[in-house]
C-alpha positions as CSV (number, residue, x, y, z in Angstrom):
1,X,0.0,0.0,0.0
2,X,1.3,3.5,-0.9
3,X,2.1,5.9,1.9
4,X,-0.2,8.9,2.3
5,X,1.8,12.2,2.4
6,X,0.1,15.4,3.3
7,X,1.3,19.0,4.1
8,X,-1.1,21.1,6.1
9,X,-1.2,24.0,8.5
10,X,-1.0,23.0,12.1
11,X,-3.6,24.8,14.1
12,X,-3.9,22.9,17.4
13,X,-1.5,22.0,20.1
14,X,-1.6,18.2,19.5
15,X,1.9,18.3,17.9
16,X,3.5,20.8,20.3
17,X,5.6,18.3,22.3
18,X,7.1,16.6,19.2
19,X,7.9,20.0,17.6
20,X,9.4,21.2,20.9
21,X,11.6,18.1,21.1
22,X,12.9,18.7,17.6
23,X,13.5,22.4,17.9
24,X,15.0,22.2,21.4
25,X,17.5,19.5,20.2
26,X,18.3,21.4,17.0
27,X,18.7,25.0,18.1
28,X,17.2,25.5,21.6
29,X,20.1,24.0,23.5
30,X,22.8,25.6,21.3
31,X,21.2,29.1,21.7
32,X,20.5,28.6,25.5
33,X,16.7,28.4,25.3
34,X,15.0,26.2,27.9
35,X,12.7,23.5,26.7
36,X,9.8,25.6,28.2
37,X,10.8,28.6,26.1
38,X,11.0,26.5,22.9
39,X,7.6,25.0,23.8
40,X,6.1,28.5,24.1
41,X,7.5,29.4,20.7
42,X,5.9,26.3,19.2
43,X,2.5,26.9,21.0
44,X,2.3,30.5,19.8
45,X,3.1,29.5,16.2
46,X,-0.2,27.7,15.7
47,X,-2.3,30.6,14.2
48,X,-5.1,30.4,11.7
49,X,-4.4,34.0,10.5
50,X,-1.4,36.3,10.7
51,X,2.0,35.2,11.7
52,X,3.6,33.0,12.9
53,X,2.2,29.9,11.2
54,X,3.4,26.3,11.2
55,X,3.0,23.7,8.5
56,X,3.5,20.0,9.0
57,X,4.5,17.2,6.8
58,X,2.5,14.1,7.7
59,X,3.2,10.5,6.6
60,X,0.2,8.3,7.1
61,X,-1.2,10.8,9.6
62,X,2.1,11.0,11.6
63,X,4.0,14.3,11.8
64,X,7.5,13.8,10.3
65,X,8.5,17.4,9.3
66,X,7.6,21.0,9.6
67,X,8.4,24.6,8.6
68,X,7.2,28.0,9.9
69,X,6.4,31.4,8.6
70,X,7.5,34.0,11.2
71,X,7.8,37.8,11.7
72,X,11.4,37.5,13.0
73,X,14.1,35.0,12.7
74,X,17.4,36.8,12.6
75,X,17.8,39.4,15.3
76,X,20.5,41.4,13.4
77,X,18.0,42.0,10.6
78,X,14.7,43.1,12.1
79,X,14.1,45.2,9.1
80,X,13.2,42.3,6.8
81,X,10.3,39.9,7.1
82,X,8.5,37.5,6.9
83,X,10.8,34.6,7.3
84,X,10.8,30.9,6.5
85,X,12.2,29.2,9.6
86,X,12.6,25.8,11.3
87,X,12.5,23.7,8.1
88,X,12.9,20.3,9.7
89,X,12.6,16.6,8.8
90,X,12.7,14.0,11.5
91,X,16.0,12.1,11.4
92,X,14.4,8.8,10.7
93,X,12.8,10.2,7.5
94,X,15.8,12.1,6.0
95,X,17.3,11.3,2.6
96,X,14.0,9.9,1.4
97,X,12.7,12.9,-0.6
98,X,10.5,14.3,2.1
99,X,12.5,17.5,2.4
100,X,11.9,18.2,-1.3
101,X,8.2,17.7,-0.8
102,X,8.2,20.1,2.1
103,X,10.2,22.8,0.3
104,X,8.1,22.5,-2.8
105,X,5.0,23.4,-0.8
106,X,6.4,26.6,0.7
107,X,5.4,29.0,-2.2
108,X,1.8,27.7,-2.3
109,X,1.4,27.8,1.5
110,X,2.9,31.4,1.5
111,X,0.5,32.5,-1.2
112,X,-2.5,31.0,0.6
113,X,-1.4,32.9,3.7
114,X,-1.3,36.2,1.7
115,X,2.4,36.6,1.8
116,X,4.2,38.4,-1.1
117,X,7.8,37.3,-0.3
118,X,9.8,35.3,2.3
119,X,13.3,35.4,3.5
120,X,15.5,32.8,5.0
121,X,19.1,32.4,6.2
122,X,21.2,29.3,6.0
123,X,24.7,28.0,5.7
124,X,23.6,25.7,2.8
125,X,24.3,26.8,-0.7
126,X,22.6,25.3,-3.8
127,X,19.5,23.8,-2.2
128,X,17.0,26.6,-2.0
129,X,17.8,27.9,-5.5
130,X,16.1,24.7,-6.8
131,X,12.9,25.9,-5.2
132,X,12.9,29.4,-6.7
133,X,14.8,31.2,-3.9
134,X,17.2,34.0,-4.9
135,X,20.5,34.5,-3.1
136,X,20.6,38.1,-1.7
137,X,23.9,38.3,0.2
138,X,26.2,36.9,2.8
139,X,25.2,38.1,6.2
140,X,26.9,38.2,9.6
141,X,24.3,36.4,11.8
142,X,26.3,36.6,15.0
143,X,25.5,32.9,15.4
144,X,27.6,29.9,14.5
145,X,28.6,29.9,11.7
146,X,28.6,33.7,11.7
147,X,28.6,34.2,7.9
148,X,25.5,32.6,6.3
149,X,23.5,33.0,3.1
150,X,20.4,35.3,3.0
151,X,17.7,34.3,0.5
152,X,14.5,35.8,-0.8
153,X,11.5,34.1,-2.4
154,X,9.1,36.1,-4.4
155,X,5.7,34.4,-3.7
156,X,3.6,36.4,-6.2
């Protein structure tokens, strides 16, 4: 039987603990956020309208990945927004094409949310261009690594 894959906006707190576990392990500990602080970020990202918003990738009804649209993601650049943040695939499901499915859905989800453009920063080069993102510049994030790539996606 073929697996059922679905990408949809997460609007209730059912997935909060799993998302908190992922984000706390990925960036929360490194940036000295408590688990509770990360959980609050995840809880408050479950909006039906406005930002932040969270989208989940479900495999046979089970959450295996996510991304978020946020007002702020890079503290050294509060002048630009909205952001694509927390693009994540559960480790057990990586290298199976799910990340591509997730990234391919961003533009449609952003348009449905009424967004005209998105920004992201990453140390990765060559990936986001495949999904229509335009490299803007290298930026000093004051994180590790300090110099990362800033991208913009024109949604409409």
